[in-house]
Structures are given as C-alpha cells and as structure tokens.
NUDREN-117088 format. One line per 2 residues: for each residue x, y, z of N, C-alpha, C. Coordinates in pm, 1 decimal. Layout:
REM residues N
X,Y,Z,X,Y,Z,X,Y,Z; ...
REM end
This chain:
REM residues 89
-4052.8,313.2,1970.9,-3955.6,290.0,1863.5,-3832.8,223.1,1923.9; -3778.6,125.8,1854.7,-3662.5,51.8,1902.4,-3535.1,102.2,1834.2
-3430.2,116.4,1913.3,-3298.8,155.6,1863.3,-3202.2,40.2,1885.3; -3106.6,26.4,1795.5,-3009.6,-82.0,1803.6,-2868.4,-26.9,1816.7
-2789.9,-92.6,1898.9,-2645.5,-70.0,1904.9,-2583.8,-188.5,1832.9; -2485.0,-161.7,1747.5,-2427.5,-269.7,1667.5,-2276.3,-256.9,1659.8
-2212.9,-368.4,1630.2,-2069.7,-371.8,1606.5,-2047.0,-438.2,1471.5; -1976.7,-368.7,1384.8,-1944.5,-419.8,1251.6,-1800.8,-468.3,1249.7
-1774.0,-561.6,1160.8,-1637.0,-609.4,1143.5,-1602.8,-610.9,995.0; -1477.9,-577.5,966.3,-1423.4,-585.3,830.8,-1294.8,-664.5,841.9
-1284.1,-771.7,763.9,-1166.1,-855.5,767.3,-1097.7,-852.2,632.0; -970.2,-821.8,633.7,-888.7,-841.0,514.4,-760.4,-912.2,557.3
-671.4,-941.9,466.3,-553.9,-1023.1,498.0,-458.6,-954.9,595.8; -461.4,-823.9,601.2,-367.6,-751.3,686.5,-418.6,-732.4,829.0
-549.8,-704.6,845.7,-600.4,-676.5,979.9,-753.1,-685.8,984.1; -802.6,-684.8,1106.6,-946.1,-686.6,1130.6,-984.5,-552.6,1193.3
-1084.1,-485.8,1134.6,-1132.1,-358.4,1186.0,-1272.8,-374.2,1241.3; -1304.4,-295.8,1343.3,-1440.4,-295.8,1397.2,-1492.7,-152.7,1400.1
-1624.7,-140.7,1397.9,-1691.9,-11.5,1403.2,-1819.9,-26.6,1484.6; -1839.5,61.5,1582.5,-1960.1,57.9,1666.0,-2050.1,174.8,1629.9
-2181.9,151.6,1633.5,-2276.9,257.3,1603.6,-2413.8,225.1,1659.4; -2509.3,316.6,1636.4,-2648.6,292.3,1674.8,-2739.5,340.1,1563.7
-2860.2,283.2,1557.5,-2953.7,315.4,1450.8,-3093.8,267.9,1486.4; -3191.8,316.2,1412.6,-3328.8,266.0,1424.6,-3351.3,149.4,1328.7
-3285.9,152.5,1213.1,-3305.9,50.9,1109.6,-3170.8,-12.9,1076.8; -3144.8,-126.6,1135.0,-3012.4,-187.8,1123.5,-2981.7,-238.6,982.2
-3080.9,-293.4,912.4,-3057.2,-341.6,775.8,-3021.8,-226.8,682.0; -3094.7,-117.0,692.8,-3068.6,-0.5,609.0,-2931.4,59.6,640.5
-2897.2,63.0,769.6,-2768.5,121.1,809.9,-2652.7,37.5,757.3; -2662.9,-95.2,764.3,-2556.8,-180.5,710.8,-2542.3,-161.0,561.1
-2654.6,-148.3,491.6,-2650.8,-124.7,347.6,-2579.2,7.8,316.2; -2604.2,110.8,396.9,-2536.1,239.6,378.0,-2385.4,226.7,399.7
-2346.5,156.0,506.3,-2203.6,136.5,533.0,-2137.0,63.3,416.9; -2200.5,-39.7,365.4,-2140.8,-120.4,259.1,-2144.6,-52.1,122.5
-2227.0,50.8,107.3,-2230.6,123.7,-19.9,-2153.5,255.2,-11.6; -2069.3,268.9,90.7,-1984.2,386.7,111.3,-2063.7,514.4,136.4
-2184.7,502.3,190.1,-2264.7,619.6,223.3,-2286.7,630.6,374.0; -2217.9,546.4,450.4,-2227.7,550.3,595.6,-2123.2,644.1,653.2
-2071.4,611.2,767.8,-1969.1,691.8,833.2,-1841.3,694.4,747.8; -1764.8,802.1,760.5,-1642.9,818.7,681.1,-1545.5,702.1,701.5
-1533.2,653.9,824.3,-1441.4,544.3,855.4,-1477.0,416.3,780.9; -1603.5,395.1,753.0,-1647.3,268.4,692.9,-1643.4,267.5,541.3
-1615.6,379.8,479.7,-1619.4,388.3,333.6,-1514.9,298.9,268.2; -1556.2,233.1,160.2,-1464.9,152.2,80.8,-1437.6,13.4,136.5
-1510.6,-25.9,240.0,-1490.3,-157.3,299.8,-1623.3,-232.5,304.3; -1616.6,-363.1,309.1,-1735.3,-446.4,324.4,-1745.0,-489.5,470.7
-1861.1,-468.2,529.0,-1882.5,-490.2,671.7,-1984.9,-599.3,696.3; -1970.6,-665.7,811.2,-2067.1,-765.1,858.2,-2099.8,-732.7,1003.7
-2223.8,-757.5,1042.3,-2265.0,-732.3,1180.6,-2225.7,-852.6,1265.7; -2153.0,-826.3,1376.3,-2116.3,-935.2,1466.5,-2185.1,-920.9,1601.9
-2249.5,-806.2,1625.9,-2319.2,-785.1,1753.2,-2428.5,-682.6,1731.3; -2545.4,-708.2,1789.9,-2651.9,-608.2,1790.4,-2738.8,-630.9,1912.0
-2788.1,-520.6,1967.0,-2876.2,-528.4,2082.3,-2974.6,-413.1,2074.6; -3100.8,-440.1,2103.9,-3205.8,-340.3,2095.7,-3229.0,-268.2,2227.6
-3265.0,-140.3,2218.6,-3297.5,-56.4,2334.5,-3423.5,22.6,2302.8; -3496.6,57.6,2406.5,-3626.0,122.5,2385.5,-3615.0,272.7,2363.8
-3505.8,336.1,2407.3,-3492.2,481.2,2388.6,-3360.9,513.7,2317.4; -3361.9,625.8,2249.6,-3243.6,671.4,2178.2,-3130.0,703.6,2275.6
-3162.7,768.4,2386.1,-3058.6,806.8,2481.5,-2990.5,684.1,2542.0; -3066.8,579.4,2570.8,-3008.5,457.0,2623.6,-2917.4,391.9,2519.2
-2961.7,390.3,2395.1,-2880.4,333.5,2287.1,-2751.1,412.4,2268.5; -2759.8,544.0,2277.6,-2639.6,627.2,2261.8,-2540.0,601.3,2375.8
-2590.2,584.8,2496.7,-2501.8,555.2,2610.8,-2433.4,420.4,2591.2; -2509.4,321.0,2548.2,-2453.5,187.1,2528.1,-2355.5,185.4,2410.8
-2383.8,262.7,2305.9,-2290.5,272.1,2192.5,-2158.0,329.8,2240.4; -2164.2,436.1,2319.7,-2042.3,499.0,2370.2,-1962.8,400.4,2456.1
-2031.9,326.9,2542.6,-1960.0,231.1,2627.6,-1898.2,119.0,2543.2; -1964.3,77.7,2435.3,-1907.3,-22.4,2345.2,-1785.0,33.4,2273.3
-1791.0,159.2,2234.0,-1677.3,221.5,2164.8,-1553.3,226.0,2253.6; -1571.3,253.7,2382.2,-1454.5,268.9,2469.8,-1414.1,139.2,2539.4
-1498.0,35.3,2534.4,-1468.8,-91.5,2600.1,-1391.9,-182.7,2503.8; -1262.2,-166.4,2500.1,-1177.0,-242.5,2407.5,-1179.5,-392.6,2438.5
-1193.4,-428.7,2565.4,-1196.9,-570.5,2601.7,-1319.4,-639.2,2541.5; -1436.1,-577.8,2553.8,-1557.4,-635.9,2496.2,-1546.8,-645.3,2344.3
-1495.3,-540.3,2281.5,-1480.1,-542.9,2135.4,-1384.7,-653.4,2092.3; -1275.0,-670.8,2165.9,-1180.3,-777.2,2132.6,-1241.3,-914.5,2155.4
-1320.2,-930.1,2261.9,-1387.8,-1057.6,2285.9,-1482.2,-1091.8,2170.6; -1560.9,-994.2,2126.6,-1653.2,-1016.7,2015.3,-1577.4,-1046.6,1886.4
-1466.7,-975.8,1865.6,-1384.3,-999.0,1747.1,-1323.4,-1139.1,1750.1; -1276.3,-1183.2,1866.9,-1216.8,-1316.0,1878.4,-1320.2,-1426.0,1856.8
-1443.4,-1407.2,1904.7,-1550.6,-1504.2,1879.1,-1577.8,-1514.8,1729.4; -1577.2,-1399.1,1660.5,-1597.6,-1398.8,1515.5,-1485.7,-1477.0,1446.5
-1362.0,-1452.3,1488.7,-1248.4,-1521.5,1428.4,-1258.2,-1672.2,1448.0; -1297.1,-1715.1,1567.5,-1310.9,-1858.0,1594.7,-1422.4,-1919.1,1511.1
-1536.7,-1851.5,1506.6,-1652.2,-1904.2,1431.8,-1629.1,-1908.3,1281.8; -1541.5,-1821.6,1230.9,-1515.3,-1817.0,1086.1,-1378.4,-1872.8,1050.2
-1313.4,-1939.6,1149.1,-1186.5,-2007.6,1125.7,-1079.9,-1914.6,1067.9; -1064.4,-1798.9,1130.0,-964.9,-1699.3,1087.3,-850.2,-1701.8,1189.4
-727.7,-1699.1,1138.7,-611.5,-1701.4,1229.2,-555.6,-1565.1,1253.3
REM end
C-alpha cells in the first residue's frame, strides 16, 4: 500500500496558508479538506495541492510528514514556487 505526504496551500488576499499531512488516498483527502470535513485547521478554506510524494510504508510517510511540518525553509520554498507559477505577489 502506498502512502502520500502532501502540502496544501490556501491563498486569499491577506495571506497564504499551508498545511502538511499524509494519507493513503490523496484525492479523497483533498475532497475532505475542501468540504470542511478534514483537519480542524483546514475547515472553511479552499485548498490546492502544491507538493506530494509517495512512500511505501505508513511509518516512513509519518516521519516525512513531520519533517515537512517542521522544515519552514522547504515549506517557504514550495510556497514561493507556487506564487511564481501562479503570478501572485
């Protein structure tokens, strides 16, 4: 079974928010986040996936999710690439 680590982004006029997580079914998980049935932090916002990577075990995915959550430099790099690709200032 494959597990995915992902980074979501929400952009509004005031700020850009990111959220990191892991799942077995990335499409279903994004749908849950966008329908306010995902994590409490993601409720009421529309999210887009800006990063995903697959892992073969749950424990490996959980370790990588944690490192993504605490690695602010990587998250900012991914966020800045999104801003450049979508022409956001």
